[in-house]
N, C-alpha and C positions, 0 to 999 in steps of 0.2 A: 264834528259829527253826532248827532244827538243820540239815544241811545230810545229802543224801540221799546214804548210799556209796559210792554209785557217782562223785556232785561228787567226792567228798574224795577218792579214789583216783586220777583224772582230774587234776584238780589237781593231785596230786603228781609226775604225769609227769610234767607240764607246766613243773612247775622241777627237772625229772629225778633226781626222789627214784620209789622203789616206795616206798610207803605200803599197809599193810598192819592190820590187827586183832589191838589182843591181849583177851583175855577173864580179866578178875582175877578173875572165880568160879571158872574152874575152870584158870586159870594155862595156857592154849593161846595159840598164834597163832589167827586166823581171816585163811581169804582165798576164796574172792571176798569184798569189803567186807557186808556184809550187816546187817539192823536188829535181828538177836539170835544171840546164839551157838550158832552148828550139833551142837555137843558138850554143852552142857549148860540150854541154853535161854534163858538169861540176858539179859532184856532191858534191864538195867543197868550193864549190866559193862562196856563196850566202850570200850576206846580206839584210840587212833590211834599205830599206831609207825611208824618208817623201819627200813627191810630195809638191810642194808649192799649189798645189788647180789646177795653172793655164794653159789653152788651148783654142783651137780649135775648134768649130765642123771641123771636117771629112769630116760625112754626117749625115744625118737625112731623116727619110720617116716619114710619118702619119697617123697612125692603128688607124681604128672604127672599132669598137666592138659591133654589136649589146644593143643594151639601155643602153649604155656608152657614154662619153663625148670620143672624138678621145681623141687620144694621140702621142705624138713621142719615135721613137727609134733614136738613136743615138749616134754613135763616135767620142771619141774627143778625138785629138791628142795635149796625157801632153808635157810640156814644158823637161819637163827631160825628153824623145827621147823614151813613151811607149801609146799604142793605149787603148783605154778602151770603151764598150760600155752602152749607160748611158739613161737620157734624161735630154732633158731640161726643167726649168721650169722655170716660171716668166714670159712667155710669151708662145702665143697661139703658138700650135702644124705649124700648117700652112707656120707662121711665122719665125720659127728656119733657119739663112741663114748663108749656106755653107763658112767657114770661117771665122764666127763669134769670138770674144775673147768671154769664160765664165769663172766662176771659180767654183770652189768645191762647196756646200753644203750641209753637210750629215742633214736628215728627220729620222723619223719613219716610217719603211716600212708595209704594211698593215696586216705582220707576227710581227711588233713589234719591230722588228730588224731594226738595221741601215742601212740605206740606199745612198750609194754615187748621190748626180745629179748635176745635176749643171745651174747654172743660170747665164742670158745675165751679159757680165763686160759693164759697162755703159763706152762710149770713150767719151773723152775729148778729144778739136781740141782746 
């Protein structure tokens, strides 16, 4: 029996790894995991790979909820060629800069499940 795509993804996070799929038919990264390639439609060419967890901030916005601290929602372009929505931690939400290098950190979410977030990489000159 095949593992559901979301299960393969969350099992990877539980082990501290960001897993994504790769389509051998069209030579492209696939994220969020699925049963067929969204680029070419292949249903038998997807395999799992592990991301380095490094990327850059593509976009970010700050959300303000009444009675709660502000937080950011960000799009991160990973080095392997896919984009994912997450948040940037370790810096104030309004200080997240587009184009900044980031790295993966797996934390425990409010529901107790592993959650992929990113932290700024310190750039050494």
